[in-house]
N, C-alpha and C positions, 0 to 999 in steps of 0.2 A: 463645507461639503462633509454627507453622512458622512459612517465609521466605513473605512474600505476591507473588506476583509479578506485575508489571504492566508488562511488558515483552512483550505478546503479540503486536504487531504483528511486533515483530526474529521471533518463532519462538514454536510454541504449544505447549505441551502434548501429546507423542501420546496418542492413546483407547485403551485397554487391547482394544479391539476391534479396531483397527486394527492394533496391533502383534499380535497372534494369530493375522491374515488374514496376513500378514507370514511369519511365523517357519516354514512349510512352503519356502518359496522361498528361505529362507536355509539349511534343511538338506537337507532331501530331494529337492526340486525346483529343483536347481540347475542345469539342461541350459540351454544358450544357443538362446534360441525360433528362430535362423533354421536350427539344426541340422535334419535330416531325420528322427531317432529321436524314439523314445515319448519321453524326457526331453524333448528338444528341444519335443516337441506340447505338452507339460502346458505348459510357460513359454508357449506361444506362445496357447494358449488363454486364459489367466491374463492376456496381455497385451490381448487383445482384448474379453475380460469386464471389464477393467478401462475400456479405450477407453468401450463402452458405458455404464458406470457417470459416467465421467467428463463426455461427452457428454449426457448425463439433466440434469445439474446445471445444465447453461448454455442446452438446450433447439435444442441442433444435432445435426446427426447423427453417425455414429461416425469416417467418412469424412472428416472436417473437423476430426478432433483429432490432434496431433501432438504426440507427446509429448518433453520434452524436460527439463534437469537441473534448471534453475530459474528464478523469473521475469525473470530479468537476460538468461539464453541466449535466452526466447520473444520479448525487447523486442527484444534485438539481429537476429534471422531475421526478425522484423517489420519495423525499421525499413531494416534494411540491404537485404534481401530482396526490400522492394518496391522500393527505392530501385533496384536493380541488373536488375531486371527490368520496370522501366516507364520509365528513363534516356533512350530516344529519345521519349518524350510532354514527360518534363520534368525539371528539377533544382531543384524546390524541393518543402520540407518546413514544414510546420507542425504545430507541439507549443507545448504552455502553456508558462509559465517555472516552472513549479513539477513537470514531469514529475520522475519516478523519476531519477536518476543516470545509469542503465543504456539508458533513452530521451535523453538529454540527450549523455551523452558518443559516444552511438554515430551524435548528429546532428553532434558536433564533429569524427569522423573524417570522416563524407561533405563536410562541409564543408572539408576539408583534399585532399577531389578534386573539387573546382569543383560541389557543390551548395551551396545557398541553402536557409538554415534561417532562417523566421522565428517568432519567441519571440513570443506572442501574454501580453499582460499580464493579471494578473487581480485583483480588487475586494479589499475589505478582509477579505473572509472566504475570500479564493480560489479564485472564482468567475470563469469566463470567460463573456463573452460573446457569445450567438449573432452579434448585429450585427456585432462587433469580427471573428468569423470569419469572418463573408460577405463582409467590407469586405478582408480578408487575401488571401482566392483569389485566386488568378491565373491565367491561360491556362497555365501551366507546372506547377502544381500538379499533384503527384501521390500525397500521402498528407499525411492529417490524425492526429496524435496526440494524444487527450487522454485523459488516468487518468480510471476511472469517481468513482474517491475517493481522497484525500491522506492518507497514511499518517502524515502529522507532525497536521495540523490536524483529520482528520478531515472537512473537508467533502465532498460525495457533489454530483459534476456533474449537469447533465441532459443526460445522451449523448445522448438521446433527438432532444432538440432541436438539439443539435452535430451528430449523424448528419445528420439532415435536410437541414441545410445546407450539408453536403459533397457526398451525395446528389445535392441539386436543381444542383449543381455539375458532378455527373460523377467527383466526388472521392473516393479510397478513405479508410476512415477503421477508425483501431486506437485500442484503450482496453486499459488497464493496469489489471486488473480483479483483480489480486493481492488487493486490500483489500475485493473486496468479493465476490465467486463464493465461495457458501459462508455469508456471512454474512447477506448480504440478498439478496432474490433476482434473479434475471442471467438472461437469458432474449436470446439475440443477435440474434431475430427484432424483438422489442419495443424492444432497442436500437438497429436497424438499424446496424448496425457488420459491417465485414469482416474484421477480425482482433480476437482476442481472447486476450490474455494472463490466466493463471492459474496456481494452486502452491496446492503441497499443504502447505506448511510454516505457512501460514497458518489452515488448518482441521484442524488434530491431526492431520495425515500426517504421515511420515517429510521430511525433508528431503532433497534430491537428486533430485524430481519436479516436475515442474511439465507445460506443455502452453501451446498456440497453438493456438488456435481459426483455421481460417482457411476463407473460407467459399468452396463449391464457383467454379472462373471464375477466381478471381484466383492469379496469378502470383507467383512469390517464388521467388528465386535462393537453394539452400541457404547455408548459411556454414560445414557442416560437412561436407566430404568424406570418401566412403572407404567409403563401405557402400551397399546396397538399403534400410536399416531405415524406417520410418516414410515408405513409398512414396518412397521418395529424396531425401526433403525435409532430413532431419537423420541423417546416417551415424554410427553408435557400436553398440557390443555392449548393448543394452537392459538397464535398471535394474531388471529383475522385482520385484524384494523391494518398491523404492521405488514403482514404480509399481502394484503390487497395493494397496499401504497406500493409494495415492493415490485408486485407484480407490474404496478401501471407505473413505473420507473422505469422498468425492463423496456417498457412496447413506449414510450415516449425516447428514451436513450437509443434504442434501436433506430428510429424513422428521423432523430436529428441528430446524429453522432457526427456525420461529415460535416454538417456545417457548425458545430461546437467545436468540433477538433480544430476548423478552421479558424475561427476565431480569437481559441485560446491559443493558439499556435501563433498567433500576430502578435497577442499583447505577451509573451514571454519574453520573443523576441526584442520587440520593443526595451524591455523590463531591465532584459539581460545587458543588450549593447547600452542603455541609458545608463546603467550602474559599471559598466567598466568605465565609459567616457567620462562617469564625473568622480568617481573613487579612485585612489590609485591602492596600491596593494590590495588588490580583489581577485578571488578564486573562485573559478565555477568548479563545483563537483559533478562529479557524474558526468555521464558521456555527453559531449556536445551536437551528435546527433541521434542517436538512438536513445531518447528521451520522452517521458510523459510533455504531453502538451503543455499542460498548464505549471510544472515543474521548473524552479528555480530556487536552487541553494550556493548559495557563496559562502565563502571565508574571509573577513574581512580584518587583516592582519592590524594589529597592534591596540583590537577593541577585543570586549567579551560580549558574547552573544545576551546574556543577562539583561548588559545595560543597553542593550537595542533596543530589544523587546519591549524593557520597561518606555523608555522614552518614545518609542515608536507607536505604542497604545496611548500616551498622555496625546498624538496627535490624531490619535483616532485610525490607528492602522495596524489591524490583528495578525499577525504571524508566527512562528514557530523558530525554535534551534534543535535541531534534530528531530526524532521519529514521537508521535506525537504520547509512545510511551515512555521515552526517555529525558523529552523535556525539561523535566522538574527536577530532575537527578543532578542539574549543576556541573557535569562533567563531559568528558568526549563519549559521543555514544559509539556505539560497537562498529555502526557502518563506517563512518569514517575511520575511526582505528584500522578497520580490516582492509581499507584501502592505502592503509599507511598515509594518513596526511598527518605530516606535522604537528602534534600536541599544541605547541604556542600558535600555531595558527588556526585549530579545528577549535579552538574556547571563542573565536569570532565567527561563529557560524551561524547564517541565520536562514531559514527554510520560508519561501512564498510559493504558495499554491493556486494556481486562479481556477476559478469557475467558469461558467457559461454566464452568471451574472455581472463578471466582471467588466467594467468600461476602459476606453481610452481614457477620457475625463481621470478616472482612479489611478491609471497607471502615471498622468501627469503628475499628479499630489502626491504619490510614493518619491516620484524624480525630484521632487521640488522640495518634500522633507526628508528623506534617507540621507543624502548627503552633507546636509549642516550638521545632525546628530551625528554622526561617526566623525569629524570634525572635532566637533563638541568633546566626544571621549578620547579622542587621540589628544587634545590638548590638556584633559588630564591623567596620559599617560605617562608615566614613567619608563615603557618600553619605547614608546615613540618618540619621546626628548632625546632618550640614550642612542636611538637612532637618525635622528635627526642631527645629534652632535658628533656622531663618530661614523655615520655609514655602517656600521655594523648592526645587526639583530641579536637578541640576545635568547635564549632557550630553542633555534631555532636546529633543530635536529639534521641530522649527516642527509645529505642526497635531496636536500628540499629544491625543486628546480623553478626558482619563483620567475625567472625571465620567460621560462615558456609558458607556465600558467597564466602568469600575467597577461599575456597576450592568446589566450585562449579566446574564441568568440564563437558564435555560430553562424555559420554562411545565410 
């Protein structure tokens, strides 16, 4: 069996059609898009063609798309750019407790400059309540930023309802759609958002290209100064090969979205149900239905995530534990903490994210190899030995509903 890659929320394999589109701009058409000569004009034409392809994926106008290097840069531009542009109106920004660190750390930086950040709680599935958002908005609130879907637990937010609350209060709304744009239908007008972040590397495009949608009329202060690129909102020589690849990836994603969605959904459900059947004391994190089609997040009791990752890696199965930005911290992620998962259980979390390239045979292989790994780790666990001997769990926090979570499954 070839290696089974189930870490697609960190980065996806590039589509061969995307790579072929990029090659001429790495070799022959290498001119700077801002140059006045013919070689520069070829790059400029490619840049604007990609802008059109990217805009079509999310239903925006071409001149509302601003290219960046990654989702984190887009989030920084959105959060800090709005904060600086609307500082005369107010200094309060509202975000959810489970945002990507590029949003949370941007807010932390703004707090050092006198801004006040409101961190909205989420329920056990990771959902934000529109009513809580409504109650949190103040007269000096200038921005709400709530991600479209969480990359760790896969929960998809009702952004339409949340943005409506902000709009009724006259507050701008940003959503991080890195996990969703190109995977499920995303339309900025239906979502009702003013700013939207999305990226190439999650939709089988190259790393090094992403975009921020900014609705016409919304003011944003640039965070990178130095040139006229991107209509003056993001200076720097454009990464034409990556942007060309991003555009082609968006075009392919738009035409194949339904097919890819159905495939990943079937594989995801097989994996979830198969692991629940084969492993005891396994708990699905995130919403069982309002969920990304390729996301599988389990907490497995009496084992640690690091051990599972290492043994799975030996079998050629590549997964993660927690979000891509926290997996090396070897501690409970801020997302699992926010949904109030018991720390003793959260330490055994494993995240498997599927792509259009995964197969039924790969799922069979994971279902064959993973349960024995869990058994092997439990056989070495003093916590599990104590449980088998006494029927009692150590370090289990109050309010953990084991029986309910054990029985959760997808219909």
